[in-house]
N, C-alpha and C positions, 0 to 999 in steps of 0.2 A: 314477445320475450325480450327482456333487456339483457345486455351483456354486463355481467358483474365485473367491475374494475375499480381501481383506485389510482389516484395521482400520487406520484412519488418524485421527490427531487433527487436528481442524480448529478454528482459533480464529476465531469469528464476531464481527464488529464492525458496528455500525450506522454508516452513512456520516456522519451528523452527529457522532457521538462521535469518529470517526476524524478528521474535520475539526478539531474542537476540540483533540484530542491533538496533531496535527501542528503547529497554530498555537501551542500551549503550548511546544513544543520549539524551533521555528525562527522563530516570528513570521510576519508577513505574513498574507495571506488565502488559505487553502487551501480549495477547494471541489471535492471529489471528483466530484460529479454534473456540474458544469460542465466540469471537466478531461476527463472521460471521455464527455461527452454521454450520461450514463447514463439509462436508462429507469426508470420507476417499477416497483416490485416486481421488481427484478433483483438478481443476485448476481454478484460478480466475484472470482475466485480469484487469489491472489498467493503467492509463496514468498519466504522470507527464510532464507538467501541465494538469489539467482537469478542467471542468466547474463546479466543486462542489462549491456552494456558501456558504459563511460563513459570513452573514451580522452581523456586530458588532464584529466579531473575537472571539466569545465565544468558538467555537470548537478549533481553533488554540491555544488560551490561555490555554485551558484544556490540549491539547496534549503536549504543551511545559512544562507544570507543571507535566507531568507524569500521567495524568488522560485520559483515552481513552473511550469516549462514544461508545455505540453500533453502529456498521456499520460506523465507522469513518475512514476507510482505504482510501477512496478517498481523504478526507481532509488531512489525514496523508501524503499521497504522495505529495500533494501541499506544506505542511509545510516542509517536508524533502528537497524538491527542493528549496524552498525559503531560507532555512537555509544553503544551499550548501552541503548537505550530499549525494545527489544523482544527477545524470544528467537527463536532459529531455529525455523522451523516453517512450516506451511501456514495461510494466512489467507484468510478470505472476507469481503468487504465487502458488506453488505446495504443496498440502496437501497429506501426506502419513504417516500413523502411523505404 
């Protein structure tokens, strides 16, 4: 019997590096760990693009002005992709203090 599997490219980012990257693009104070109440030694997966819906564009507007609502990272990945700052793909944010 063979194990059914597939290869997938995963872009791995340290949470502190992600914070600095987001702040360099949109300003404000972005803290992934605080926004997601993330535990130490944890990993969080995101896709760009993803099916996060932002009817009316309020979350996108907030992000672009440096304001980051709680649990906005899915929307943030869509905005980063739309604005040309990242490529489409699967991302993993690693939290380690």
